[in-house]
Structure formats: structure tokens, C-alpha cells
C-alpha positions as CSV (number, residue, x, y, z in Angstrom):
1,M,-9.0,-41.6,-78.8
2,S,-10.8,-41.1,-81.8
3,K,-13.8,-38.7,-82.0
4,Q,-17.0,-40.2,-82.3
5,S,-19.5,-38.9,-84.9
6,D,-23.2,-38.1,-84.5
7,R,-25.5,-41.0,-85.8
8,A,-29.0,-42.6,-85.8
9,I,-29.4,-46.4,-85.3
10,R,-32.7,-48.2,-86.0
11,A,-34.1,-51.6,-85.5
12,M,-37.3,-53.5,-85.4
13,T,-38.5,-56.5,-83.9
14,D,-39.2,-59.4,-86.5
15,D,-42.7,-59.6,-86.0
16,G,-43.2,-55.8,-86.5
17,A,-44.4,-55.4,-82.9
18,F,-42.2,-52.2,-82.0
19,R,-39.3,-50.3,-83.2
20,V,-36.3,-48.6,-81.6
21,I,-34.1,-45.7,-82.7
22,A,-31.2,-44.3,-80.9
23,V,-29.5,-41.1,-81.7
24,R,-26.0,-39.4,-80.7
25,M,-26.1,-35.9,-81.3
26,T,-23.3,-34.6,-79.0
27,D,-21.3,-32.8,-81.9
28,T,-24.4,-31.3,-83.4
29,V,-25.9,-30.0,-80.3
30,A,-22.7,-28.6,-78.9
31,E,-22.2,-26.4,-82.2
32,A,-25.7,-25.2,-81.9
33,I,-25.4,-24.4,-78.3
34,R,-22.2,-22.4,-79.1
35,I,-23.6,-20.7,-82.0
36,Q,-26.8,-19.8,-80.0
37,G,-25.0,-19.0,-76.7
38,A,-27.2,-21.0,-74.8
39,T,-26.2,-21.5,-71.3
40,G,-27.4,-23.3,-68.2
41,T,-31.1,-24.7,-68.4
42,D,-31.3,-23.3,-71.8
43,A,-28.7,-25.1,-73.2
44,V,-30.0,-28.5,-71.9
45,L,-33.6,-27.7,-72.9
46,F,-32.2,-26.8,-76.4
47,G,-30.3,-30.0,-76.8
48,E,-32.7,-32.2,-75.6
49,L,-35.2,-30.4,-78.1
50,M,-33.0,-31.3,-81.1
51,V,-32.8,-34.7,-80.1
52,A,-36.3,-35.1,-79.6
53,N,-37.3,-33.4,-83.0
54,V,-34.6,-35.9,-84.7
55,L,-36.4,-38.8,-83.0
56,T,-39.8,-37.5,-84.2
57,R,-38.3,-37.2,-87.9
58,E,-36.9,-40.4,-87.7
59,T,-39.9,-42.4,-86.6
60,M,-42.9,-40.3,-88.3
61,S,-41.4,-38.6,-91.4
62,P,-37.9,-39.8,-92.2
63,A,-38.2,-38.7,-95.8
64,H,-39.2,-35.2,-94.7
65,R,-38.1,-31.9,-92.5
66,T,-39.6,-31.9,-89.4
67,Q,-39.8,-28.6,-86.9
68,A,-40.4,-28.4,-83.2
69,S,-40.1,-25.7,-80.8
70,I,-40.7,-24.8,-77.2
71,R,-42.2,-21.3,-76.2
72,D,-42.4,-20.1,-72.8
73,G,-45.0,-17.5,-71.6
74,Y,-42.6,-14.6,-71.6
75,G,-41.3,-14.3,-75.3
76,G,-38.6,-16.8,-75.2
77,Q,-38.3,-19.8,-77.9
78,L,-36.2,-22.6,-78.6
79,F,-36.6,-23.9,-82.2
80,A,-35.2,-27.0,-83.7
81,D,-35.1,-28.0,-87.4
82,S,-34.4,-31.6,-88.8
83,H,-33.8,-32.4,-92.5
84,P,-33.9,-35.9,-93.9
85,G,-30.4,-35.7,-95.3
86,G,-28.9,-35.2,-91.5
87,L,-28.9,-31.4,-91.4
88,T,-30.1,-30.4,-88.1
89,R,-30.3,-26.7,-86.7
90,G,-31.8,-24.6,-84.1
91,V,-32.4,-21.1,-82.9
92,R,-32.7,-19.6,-79.3
93,T,-34.9,-16.5,-78.7
94,P,-33.9,-15.5,-75.0
95,P,-37.4,-14.2,-73.1
96,N,-38.2,-10.7,-72.5
97,T,-37.8,-11.3,-68.9
98,G,-34.5,-12.8,-68.5
99,E,-31.7,-14.5,-69.6
100,H,-33.3,-18.3,-69.6
101,L,-36.7,-19.6,-70.7
102,R,-39.1,-20.2,-68.0
103,V,-41.1,-23.4,-68.9
104,D,-44.3,-23.7,-66.5
105,E,-48.3,-23.8,-67.3
106,G,-47.9,-21.3,-69.9
107,S,-45.3,-23.1,-72.0
108,L,-46.2,-24.9,-75.2
109,L,-44.4,-27.7,-77.4
110,K,-45.3,-27.2,-81.2
111,C,-44.3,-29.8,-83.6
112,V,-44.5,-29.6,-87.3
113,R,-44.2,-32.4,-89.7
114,V,-45.2,-33.4,-93.4
115,L,-47.5,-36.1,-93.7
116,Y,-47.2,-39.1,-96.1
117,S,-49.9,-37.3,-98.2
118,G,-47.6,-34.3,-98.7
119,E,-49.7,-32.3,-96.2
120,L,-48.4,-30.2,-93.4
121,H,-49.2,-31.6,-90.0
122,E,-49.1,-29.1,-87.0
123,S,-49.6,-30.0,-83.3
124,I,-49.4,-27.5,-80.4
125,T,-49.6,-29.2,-76.8
126,Q,-49.1,-28.0,-73.4
127,M,-45.6,-28.5,-71.8
128,P,-45.5,-30.4,-68.7
129,P,-45.2,-28.2,-65.4
130,S,-41.5,-30.2,-65.0
131,G,-40.4,-28.9,-68.3
132,D,-39.2,-32.2,-69.3
133,V,-38.7,-32.7,-73.0
134,S,-39.0,-36.7,-73.1
135,E,-42.3,-36.3,-71.3
136,A,-43.6,-33.5,-73.5
137,F,-42.7,-35.4,-76.7
138,M,-44.3,-38.6,-75.0
139,G,-47.4,-36.6,-74.6
140,Y,-47.2,-35.4,-78.1
141,M,-47.1,-38.9,-79.7
142,K,-49.6,-40.1,-77.9
143,I,-52.0,-37.2,-78.4
144,S,-51.2,-35.9,-81.6
145,E,-49.9,-39.1,-83.4
146,Q,-51.7,-41.9,-81.6
147,V,-48.5,-44.1,-81.3
148,A,-47.5,-45.4,-77.9
149,S,-44.1,-44.3,-77.3
150,F,-41.3,-44.2,-74.5
151,I,-39.0,-41.4,-75.2
152,R,-35.8,-40.6,-73.3
153,V,-33.6,-37.6,-74.1
154,C,-30.8,-36.2,-72.4
155,C,-28.3,-33.4,-72.7
156,V,-25.2,-33.7,-70.3
157,M,-23.3,-30.4,-69.7
158,E,-20.1,-30.3,-67.7
159,A,-18.5,-27.0,-67.0
160,G,-20.6,-25.1,-69.7
161,Q,-19.8,-27.5,-72.3
162,V,-21.8,-30.5,-73.8
163,R,-20.4,-33.6,-72.4
164,A,-22.8,-36.0,-74.1
165,C,-26.5,-35.8,-75.9
166,G,-28.7,-38.1,-77.3
167,G,-31.7,-40.3,-76.7
168,F,-33.8,-42.9,-77.9
169,I,-37.6,-43.9,-78.7
170,V,-39.3,-47.2,-78.2
171,Q,-42.5,-47.4,-80.2
172,L,-45.3,-50.0,-80.0
173,L,-46.5,-50.5,-83.6
174,P,-50.0,-51.5,-84.7
């Protein structure tokens, strides 16, 4: 069996009413998780954050770098950085109180991207109590970008290894 490579696929309806972008990031996320030593729920959150950040770059700022982070209220942080040339990387900082981040009402999602004018746009929103990264990014798109979006990201772990990681975004366009 040949090894698949990570990639993004873009599509738009003929009438320009909506666009879809899907990404496969299994290899990139597996390597980032290995390097950062993320395990359990942190590994899943880290992978999903990396995928959501790439989807954000692909839709809102394809020619520029984007960054996203999840911070818990206990000193823990997951950080993802996506460049237009395809480089995606991340950093995991464990919380002061234990091994894994605790996503609760004190947790924040921060997204930073370059606007077409060249200015930096920074948005900070509260993570949903469920800790769902897809839900958090849908909220970010609605509140900060005013773009109706359906986002689904997933990182599937099996025996401590990334089995599959990817996601998609569907956006209604004006």
C-alpha cells in the first residue's frame, strides 16, 4: 500500500454560493504530536487545532500565515502555525496543574491572521465547555469573520498513534 501525503482540496459552486475545502493532515499531525510528546486528549486537541488552523488559512488568508492557540486557565497551551507554502507546525505547553490541558469555561481560542490590507487581525473567543475544536472555530468564523461556516475536524488516535487526521469547511459566500 502506498503512503498518502497530506494535502488540501478546494472546490466552489459554479454560482459562487459556497465553497468547500477539505484537508488530510495525518502525516504532519503525527510528526508534530511525536515531537511535542502530546498524548491522550492533548494529542487529539493538538491535531484538531492544527487542522482547523490550516482550514482557516485556506479560506480566509491563503497567501498569508495564520496562527491559532487554545489556552486553558491553568497555564497550558496548544499553538498551531500555518504558512502558505505548506509548512505547518505547533507547540504544546503543558499546564502547571498536570499532564493534560483542561478545556473548560476559562479556556480561550485565539486566532491571528493577516488581512488583505496587510494588517494583523487578532480574535479571542471562549472555547465551548465541551472543548470541541470544530464548534470553537465555527463560533470564531461567525463572530469574528462574519462568515457562515460549517467546520468538522477530527484526529483519530489508536494505541497512542495518529491513525487519521483531517477535516473540512463549507462556507456560504455573500
